[in-house]
PAVEXRO-471179 format. One record per residue (C-alpha): x, y, z; residue in three letters. Coordinates in nm, 3 decimals, padded with zeros to 5 digits, m for minus. Layout:
N
NODE      px      py      pz res
NODE       X       Y       Z ALA
...
This chain:
166
NODE      px      py      pz res
NODE m15.525  09.908  01.790 MET
NODE m15.902  09.886  01.905 LYS
NODE m15.962  10.150  01.646 LYS
NODE m15.824  09.935  01.353 ILE
NODE m16.001  09.645  01.526 LEU
NODE m16.313  09.839  01.494 ASN
NODE m16.243  09.912  01.136 SER
NODE m16.226  09.600  01.026 LEU
NODE m16.456  09.412  00.792 SER
NODE m16.706  09.161  00.940 GLU
NODE m16.489  08.887  00.803 ASP
NODE m16.199  09.004  00.927 GLU
NODE m16.308  09.096  01.222 PHE
NODE m16.434  08.737  01.326 VAL
NODE m16.103  08.563  01.174 LEU
NODE m15.913  08.798  01.432 ILE
NODE m16.141  08.675  01.708 ARG
NODE m16.071  08.324  01.637 GLU
NODE m15.727  08.362  01.669 THR
NODE m15.774  08.414  02.055 LYS
NODE m15.637  08.175  02.314 LYS
NODE m15.954  08.074  02.439 ALA
NODE m16.079  08.005  02.082 GLN
NODE m15.835  07.814  01.965 MET
NODE m15.798  07.607  02.300 ALA
NODE m16.045  07.332  02.140 GLY
NODE m15.920  07.328  01.814 LEU
NODE m15.695  06.999  01.700 ASP
NODE m15.399  07.005  01.481 GLU
NODE m15.597  06.986  01.122 ASP
NODE m15.828  07.269  01.217 LYS
NODE m15.533  07.484  01.355 LEU
NODE m15.341  07.428  01.036 ILE
NODE m15.644  07.553  00.835 LYS
NODE m15.681  07.864  01.068 LEU
NODE m15.320  07.957  01.026 HIS
NODE m15.367  07.937  00.650 THR
NODE m15.675  08.181  00.632 ARG
NODE m15.487  08.426  00.929 VAL
NODE m15.162  08.419  00.663 ARG
NODE m15.361  08.461  00.338 ARG
NODE m15.565  08.756  00.549 ALA
NODE m15.174  08.904  00.653 ARG
NODE m15.050  08.844  00.270 ASN
NODE m15.301  09.031  00.136 LYS
NODE m15.301  09.329  00.369 HIS
NODE m14.930  09.359  00.342 VAL
NODE m14.909  09.311 m00.035 LYS
NODE m15.191  09.642 m00.048 LEU
NODE m14.956  09.813  00.166 TYR
NODE m14.665  09.751 m00.044 ARG
NODE m14.893  09.821 m00.389 GLN
NODE m15.051  10.139 m00.222 GLU
NODE m14.749  10.300 m00.091 GLY
NODE m14.558  10.221 m00.413 ALA
NODE m14.846  10.435 m00.607 ALA
NODE m14.866  10.703 m00.358 LYS
NODE m14.484  10.754 m00.387 VAL
NODE m14.529  10.887 m00.741 GLU
NODE m14.861  11.116 m00.615 ASP
NODE m14.640  11.258 m00.331 LYS
NODE m14.336  11.295 m00.473 GLY
NODE m14.142  11.115 m00.189 ALA
NODE m14.147  10.798 m00.019 ARG
NODE m14.169  10.959  00.368 GLY
NODE m14.451  11.128  00.237 ALA
NODE m14.642  10.825  00.070 GLY
NODE m14.561  10.627  00.394 LYS
NODE m14.809  10.893  00.612 ALA
NODE m15.061  10.849  00.369 ALA
NODE m15.086  10.457  00.383 ASN
NODE m15.045  10.403  00.776 VAL
NODE m15.432  10.204  00.792 ARG
NODE m15.301  09.932  00.556 ASN
NODE m14.963  09.900  00.766 ALA
NODE m15.189  09.902  01.102 ASP
NODE m15.402  09.612  00.943 LYS
NODE m15.114  09.439  00.838 ALA
NODE m14.988  09.450  01.204 GLU
NODE m15.316  09.282  01.349 VAL
NODE m15.321  08.981  01.119 PHE
NODE m14.916  08.938  01.192 GLU
NODE m14.997  08.943  01.558 ALA
NODE m15.297  08.720  01.493 ALA
NODE m15.053  08.465  01.273 LEU
NODE m14.821  08.460  01.556 SER
NODE m15.066  08.354  01.806 ARG
NODE m15.194  08.064  01.570 VAL
NODE m14.839  07.951  01.500 SER
NODE m14.772  07.929  01.849 ARG
NODE m15.069  07.708  01.920 GLN
NODE m15.024  07.475  01.654 LEU
NODE m14.656  07.461  01.704 ALA
NODE m14.777  07.334  02.088 THR
NODE m15.039  07.097  01.921 ALA
NODE m14.756  06.949  01.666 ALA
NODE m14.543  06.907  01.945 ARG
NODE m14.814  06.707  02.150 ALA
NODE m14.937  06.492  01.832 SER
NODE m14.561  06.401  01.804 ALA
NODE m14.484  06.288  02.161 GLN
NODE m14.840  06.091  02.128 ASP
NODE m14.747  05.916  01.844 LEU
NODE m14.367  05.858  01.922 LYS
NODE m14.542  05.704  02.284 ASP
NODE m14.749  05.476  02.043 GLU
NODE m14.491  05.327  01.864 ARG
NODE m14.259  05.274  02.145 LEU
NODE m14.577  05.112  02.313 ALA
NODE m14.633  04.897  01.975 ARG
NODE m14.220  04.785  02.011 ALA
NODE m14.244  04.674  02.303 ARG
NODE m14.534  04.489  02.296 SER
NODE m14.411  04.326  01.981 ASP
NODE m14.056  04.195  02.119 SER
NODE m13.995  03.924  02.354 PRO
NODE m13.849  03.968  02.704 SER
NODE m13.560  03.773  02.853 PHE
NODE m13.763  03.671  03.133 SER
NODE m13.963  03.464  02.889 GLU
NODE m13.704  03.281  02.738 LEU
NODE m13.639  03.065  03.036 GLY
NODE m13.355  02.965  03.227 ASP
NODE m13.037  02.907  03.025 SER
NODE m12.672  03.011  03.073 ASP
NODE m12.643  03.234  02.804 GLY
NODE m12.483  02.996  02.555 LYS
NODE m12.604  02.927  02.202 VAL
NODE m12.743  02.567  02.222 GLY
NODE m12.641  02.467  01.836 SER
NODE m12.293  02.500  01.643 SER
NODE m12.502  02.702  01.359 GLY
NODE m12.468  02.660  01.022 LYS
NODE m12.133  02.651  00.835 ALA
NODE m12.111  02.942  00.610 ARG
NODE m12.054  02.846  00.201 VAL
NODE m12.017  03.084 m00.038 ASP
NODE m12.281  03.012 m00.318 ALA
NODE m12.140  03.277 m00.586 THR
NODE m11.815  03.072 m00.599 ARG
NODE m12.038  02.801 m00.783 LYS
NODE m12.157  03.042 m01.060 SER
NODE m12.057  03.043 m01.440 SER
NODE m12.018  03.443 m01.398 GLY
NODE m11.741  03.388 m01.091 ARG
NODE m11.588  03.117 m01.263 LYS
NODE m11.491  03.346 m01.562 LYS
NODE m11.388  03.626 m01.339 PHE
NODE m11.145  03.421 m01.158 GLU
NODE m11.017  03.297 m01.457 ALA
NODE m10.946  03.594 m01.647 SER
NODE m10.771  03.716 m01.255 THR
NODE m10.563  03.430 m01.307 ILE
NODE m10.468  03.497 m01.690 ALA
NODE m10.421  03.871 m01.605 ALA
NODE m10.180  03.757 m01.367 GLY
NODE m09.973  03.547 m01.565 ALA
NODE m09.979  03.765 m01.838 ARG
NODE m09.778  04.022 m01.587 LYS
NODE m09.561  03.740 m01.504 GLN
NODE m09.488  03.666 m01.822 ALA
NODE m09.425  04.033 m01.909 LYS
NODE m09.152  04.065 m01.610 LYS
NODE m08.993  03.744 m01.721 ASP
NODE m08.930  03.841 m02.072 LYS
NODE m08.686  04.124 m01.939 ARG
C-alpha cells in the first residue's frame, strides 16, 4: 500500500491526504460533497484505466490471467481511491445526519413557538362557547346542480314508466 501511495502523482497524493480523518474533521457538508465528487471521479478514472488496459493486454497476452498480472498497478491504485472514497462517504453520512437533526430541531422549535399553549387560553370548562354556524350546502342553488337533479329525476321517471308498461 505504501509503495502505491509513493508512486501516486502529486495531485493524487494530495487528494488521498485530504481524505484522512483529521483533514476532514473541519469540513462542512458542502465541502465534503465536493471532496466526495473529486475522489469518486479519481476512483472511476483508475477503475476505467484498469479495465481498458486489462482488456487490451488480454489481446497481447492471449489469456485473461496473464493480462491481469500485467495490470496490478492500476488495480492497486483503484483500491487506494476506493478506500479513500469510503472514508469520505462515511464522514459525509455523519455530517448529513447531523445537519438533518439540526434542521429537524429547528423546525420543531419553530412549530412550538407558533402554536398557542393551553395554559394561555385561560380558565374554561372545556366546552364550546358558541353554538356555531349551521352548515348550508351552497351548491344546491347553482343552475348546474338544478339541471343535474332534474335529469336524475327524469331518468328515474323513465325507468319507472318502462317497468309499468310490462
